[in-house]
N, C-alpha and C positions, 0 to 999 in steps of 0.2 A: 504494500500500500504506500503510494507516494503522495506527498502533499508539499505545498510550498507556502511558507509564511510570507504574507504580503504586507502585513501591518501589525505593529505592536503598539499598544497604548499603555502608558505607565503614569503613575502619580508620584509626586515627591513634594518636599517642602524645603524652602530656602532658609527657614528658621527665623525669619524677620519679616516685618511688614514691608510692602513695596509701594513706592510712590509712582503709580502707573502714569499719571499725567506727565511728570518729568521724564520718565523713561521713554515714553512715546515721543516726546519733544526732542530728546537727545539721540535716540537710536532710530534711524529711518525705517528699519525692518519691523518695527513694532507699530501695530494699529490699535488704537484705543478709542472706542466710541461708547462711553458708558450708557448712553440712552438706548443703545441697541443690545449691549451685552456687558455684564459686570466685570469681565476680565479683558486683558489685553492679549492680542494675538501676535506672537513673535515667530516669524518664519525664517528659518536658517536655510542657507543654500547648501552648506556642507557641514555636517551631514544634512541631508534633505529631510528635515523634520519640522513640525510646527509645535510651538509651546503655547499653552494658555497660561497666562500669568494672572494671579489674583492678589488683591490687596493684602490678604492675610499671609502671603508668602507661599501659598500652595501653587504647584504647577502640574499641568497635565501635558505629557509629551505624546504626540501621535505621528504616524507616518514612518516610524522607524522600521527598518528591515531586519534589524538584529538588536540584541542587548548592547552591543558595542556602540550602535548609533544612539541609543538612549543615553548611555554614559557620556559619549562625546558631545551630544546635544546639550545636556545639562551643564557640562563643564564649559563649553563655549559660551552659552547663554549667561552663566554666572560670571564669567570673566568680563563680558561686555557690560552686564548690569553693575558689577562691582566698581567699574570706572565712574559710574554716575552715583551709585549709592554705596558708600564706603563700608557700611555695616554688613553688606552681603559679602560673605567670604567664599573664595574659590577653594574648593577641596578636590582632592584626587578621587575620592569615593563618596558619592551621595547615596543615601538609602533611597530606594524606590520600590514600588510595588507594581507588578504588571497587572493591569486590570482587564485587559482584553487582548486576545490574539485573533487575527483574522488570517485564514489560510484558504488556499484553493486546492482542489483535487479533482479527480475524474473517476467515475465508476467503470469506464471502459466499455460502456454499452449505452444504447438509447433507452429512454424510460417513457412509458405511457403515464404522464402526470395525472391525467383524469382518472385512470384506473387506480393509481396509487392513492389519490385523495379519497376515492370512494371506498377502497378496501382497507386502508390503514387509519389508525387514530392519530391525532396530533399533526395532521398534514392539512394545510390550507392551500387551495389552488383556485385562483380566480383569474383566468387568462385575460379577461377584459381589463383587469387592473395591473397585472404584473405577469411577465412570461414564465416565471418559475414558481415552483411549489415551495412553501415555507414549512419546514419541519422543525418542531420544537421538541427538544429532548430535555428531560428533567434530571437525568443522572448520566453524564455530567450535564449541567445546565448550559446548554449550547443551542443556538439556532443555526439551521443550515438552509441555504437556498439551493434547490435542486432544479436543474434545467433539463429539457427534453434530450439534449445531446449527452447527458450523463455527467456534465460538469457540476461541481459542488463548490459553494462558498460557505465556509464554516466561520461563524462569528460568536463571540462571547466566551471563548475558551480562556482559562486562566493559565494554562500551561500546555506543553506539547502533548502530554499524556491525554488531556481532555480532547484534543484534536483527533488523536489516534482512536480513542474509544468511540467518539461520536461517528467517525467515518465507518468504523467496523459495524457499529449499531445500524447505521443506515443501510449498509451493504446487506446485512442480515435481514432487515425489514423488507428490502426490495428483492431479495433473491428469488422468491417464488413468482414475482410478476413477470409476465412475458414482455419481451422487447417489442418496440414499435415496429 
């Protein structure tokens, strides 16, 4: 069973409050529009990640392809932020929690999504709304998007083991369905 992780989302804290107005004024890659969203959006080009910065010092990192991207993104962002806000310290290791992994995979066969939705529980398929079926698993708590061509998108996993388990579960659920 092969899969590819395409996005990691992690949360962390800088341990101090942030002055989002001044940071947005001083760093061109930070967008801050408090009327629209309570945090600032900091887009880094290398590594290619986005960080949501909040006044309380919490940060959310998304778009990472690996944990190394998360670490490098936090380090680079804190270095730039510390030039404006001296109380933000640049550390070699920031604690972070991975809150979501998104992966892609393929079943290697076509799937009759209508038959799957009628036959199995916890599958939603409304082709007028979305071309894929939505499969909600509860153990592990993961959501998968399944397409007619057998491609899968797995979202909500907390670790790679969740991805593996969820893909195996879906394969098992669909094994008795005939191909299109």
